[in-house]
C-alpha positions, 0 to 999 in steps of 0.5 A: 317121645321114647314112649310114643316111638315104642307105641307105634311100633308096637302098633305096627308090629301088631298089624304087620303080624296080622298082614303075615297071618293072611292066609289064616284069615282067608281059611276062617274066614271060608270056615265061617261062612259055610258054618254059619248056614250049614244044616240050613235048608235055605241056606245063604238065603236066610243071611239076607231075607231079613234085611230084604223083609225089613226094607220091604216093609219100610219102602211099603211104609215110607212110600205107600203110607207116608206117600214118599216122593222121590229125592231129587228126583231119584226113585225113593226105593234107590234112594233108601236101599242105597243108605240101607246097605252100607247100614246092614252092613255095618250093624250085622257085623258090629253086633256079631263081632262084639260076641266074636271072642266068646262065640269062639272061646274054644279058639281063644283059650288056645296060646298060640292063637291070634285072637285079633283075627277073629273080627276081621274074619266075621267082616270079610264073611259078612262081605260076601252078603254085602256083595250080593246087596250091591247087586241087588241095589245096582240092578233097581238102578239099571232098571230105573235107568240111573246112569252108569258113571265112574263115581260107581268105582267109589263104592270100593273105597267107601267099603274099605273105609267102613271095613276100617272103621268096623275093626277098630270098633270091634277090637273095642267092643269084642274085648270089652264084652269078655269080661262085660257081657252086657257090651252086647246088649247095649251096642244092639240098643245103641245100633237101634238108636244110630239106625234113626239118628242116621239119615237112612230113610230122611234127607239130612237137608231137611235140618236146620245147620246146626243140627246138620253140623251135629249130625255129621259128626256121626261117622255113619254119616259119611258112608251112608253119604258116600254111598249116595254120592258114589251111586246116585249123586255122581260126586267124587269122593274128595266132595268134602275134604273137612269130612274126610279128614275128620272120618279117617281122622276117628277110624285111626283113633279107633284103630290105635284104641282098639289095639291098644285094648286088645294088647291089654286085655288079651292075656286075661281072656282064657281066665274068664271065657 
């Protein structure tokens, strides 16, 4: 019991210290975002050119090639993009955050710098681009005259949920990647598999019930379906309490594991980088 209390106290102090460094996080996020596009002619445009091009290709293939019909009277491009937007945010953040400690090796070697802030900085930096994609999605929805309801506000909840889940994963993968560089390549492969195993381009209702249950074990199912519930199906975020509890349980475990792994490996980062 005493050991558990010490563990919880350590996690609380860890989170408290991050909160106290919020101004540092803000300044690092601005610097990271500016540095990412400095020296580039198109600048910020590059951040969403590739996802937009990929979206266009997928829309053309499925709409024109496979002649995908509207999903529950929702235009396929809107239905597809509502799943792609959170996935792009997730995949981009996880890929970049896995390598973030190596990328910022010069800061990691500073003993007085809180390295745990770096994944947060990357997530907040990517959030800016995520916001632009959300605006594009909203613009399309207005063009297709999809009703505006209060359910759209739930996107704040789902975005926050995704960011917390990402943060836990990022602390885990970035810490291990310092010692095992293959982790970055493994994550990229898993992201490719995850794209097709998450119901982004297809409706999960086509699966038999047993497979549907297995599919819901994927935490990204909750997020992708949540975005669609908020924008398209007008369903409140408590639509499925069991799935909500499961997602937050997984997120809590991931965050705690990320904190513990980071704290255990942090003293050895500078020796390896």
